[in-house]
C-alpha positions as CSV (number, residue, x, y, z in Angstrom):
1,X,15.6,0.8,17.5
2,X,12.2,1.0,19.2
3,X,9.0,-0.8,18.2
4,X,8.4,-0.5,14.4
5,X,4.7,0.2,13.7
6,X,4.9,-1.5,10.3
7,X,6.5,-4.6,11.8
8,X,3.6,-4.6,14.3
9,X,1.1,-4.4,11.4
10,X,2.9,-7.3,9.5
11,X,2.8,-9.4,12.7
12,X,-0.9,-8.7,13.1
13,X,-0.4,-6.9,16.4
14,X,-1.7,-3.6,15.1
15,X,-4.8,-3.5,12.9
16,X,-4.7,-2.2,9.3
17,X,-7.0,-2.3,6.3
18,X,-5.0,-4.8,4.2
19,X,-5.5,-4.9,0.5
20,X,-2.8,-7.4,-0.5
21,X,-0.5,-9.9,1.2
22,X,2.0,-12.5,0.1
23,X,5.1,-14.2,1.5
24,X,7.2,-11.1,1.1
25,X,5.0,-8.0,1.1
26,X,2.0,-6.4,2.7
27,X,-0.1,-3.6,1.2
28,X,-2.5,-1.7,3.4
29,X,-4.3,1.7,3.5
30,X,-2.7,4.7,5.0
31,X,-4.5,5.9,8.2
32,X,-4.0,9.5,7.0
33,X,-4.9,9.1,3.3
34,X,-4.2,11.8,0.7
35,X,-6.9,10.3,-1.5
36,X,-9.3,7.3,-1.5
37,X,-7.3,4.1,-1.7
38,X,-3.9,5.6,-0.5
39,X,-1.9,2.4,-0.1
40,X,1.4,1.7,1.6
41,X,3.4,-1.3,0.4
42,X,6.0,-2.7,2.8
43,X,8.3,-5.6,2.9
44,X,7.4,-8.1,5.6
45,X,11.1,-8.4,6.5
46,X,12.2,-5.2,8.3
47,X,14.4,-3.2,6.0
48,X,15.2,0.5,6.6
49,X,15.4,1.5,3.0
50,X,13.5,0.6,-0.2
51,X,16.8,0.0,-2.0
52,X,17.6,-2.9,0.4
53,X,14.4,-4.7,-0.1
54,X,14.5,-8.2,-1.8
55,X,13.1,-9.4,-4.0
56,X,13.4,-5.9,-5.5
57,X,11.8,-6.7,-8.9
58,X,8.7,-8.3,-7.3
59,X,8.4,-5.2,-5.0
60,X,8.1,-2.8,-7.9
61,X,5.8,-5.2,-9.8
62,X,3.5,-5.2,-6.9
63,X,3.6,-1.4,-6.7
64,X,2.5,-1.4,-10.4
65,X,-0.2,-3.9,-9.8
66,X,-1.6,-1.8,-6.9
67,X,-1.5,1.4,-9.0
68,X,-3.4,-0.3,-11.9
69,X,-6.0,-1.6,-9.4
70,X,-6.4,2.0,-8.1
71,X,-7.0,3.3,-11.6
72,X,-9.8,0.8,-12.1
73,X,-11.3,0.8,-8.6
74,X,-11.6,4.6,-8.5
75,X,-12.1,5.3,-12.2
76,X,-9.1,7.6,-12.5
77,X,-6.2,8.1,-14.8
78,X,-3.5,9.6,-12.5
79,X,-1.9,7.6,-9.7
80,X,1.0,9.0,-7.8
81,X,3.9,7.1,-6.1
82,X,6.3,8.3,-3.5
83,X,9.2,6.3,-2.0
84,X,9.1,7.0,1.8
85,X,11.3,6.2,4.8
86,X,11.6,9.2,7.0
87,X,8.5,9.2,9.2
88,X,8.6,5.4,9.9
89,X,12.0,3.7,9.7
90,X,10.7,0.8,7.7
91,X,10.9,0.7,3.9
92,X,7.6,1.7,2.3
93,X,6.2,3.0,-0.9
94,X,3.1,5.2,-1.1
95,X,0.8,4.6,-4.1
96,X,-2.3,6.8,-4.2
97,X,-4.8,8.2,-6.7
98,X,-4.5,11.9,-7.6
99,X,-5.4,13.9,-4.5
100,X,-8.5,15.3,-6.2
101,X,-10.0,11.9,-6.8
102,X,-13.7,11.8,-5.9
103,X,-14.7,9.7,-3.0
104,X,-14.4,9.5,0.8
105,X,-10.7,9.1,1.5
106,X,-11.6,8.3,5.2
107,X,-13.7,5.3,4.3
108,X,-10.8,2.9,4.8
109,X,-13.0,-0.3,4.9
110,X,-14.9,0.6,1.8
111,X,-11.8,1.7,-0.1
112,X,-9.9,-1.5,0.9
113,X,-12.9,-3.6,-0.3
114,X,-12.8,-1.8,-3.7
115,X,-9.1,-2.5,-4.1
116,X,-9.3,-6.1,-2.9
117,X,-12.1,-6.8,-5.4
118,X,-10.2,-5.2,-8.2
119,X,-7.0,-7.1,-7.4
120,X,-9.0,-10.4,-7.2
121,X,-10.5,-9.7,-10.6
122,X,-7.1,-9.1,-12.2
123,X,-5.1,-11.9,-10.4
124,X,-3.2,-14.3,-12.5
C-alpha cells in the first residue's frame, strides 16, 4: 500500500478544513465538494472498509450528528450520505447537503466555520 492521503490528513501532514475530531474519528470538508459543507468522515485508524471500523455505532452516530448540523448550518432539509471506499482506500462516508443547496461550495473555510459553530452549539 502507498501513502494514504486520509492517514496523512489524520496525522496533520496534509492540510484539511476540519469540522470535527475526537479520539476515533475526523470529519473534514471534501476538496471537490458537491455542495456547501460536503463532509468526509473517516476513522483515525486506517481501515479499508466502513464495515470494519470500530466503534461502529459511534461512527454512524457521528454521521447523523454531522448531517443534522448541515441541515441547520445551511438551512436545508435534504442531506445525502454515501458510503465510499473506491477512490481512496481508507474507509470514509460522504455527508453532504442536497447538491442544489444555495451557497458557495468552494468556500471551504467559511463552510467549515458554519459547521463547527453549529456542532459547538449542539454539543452535549
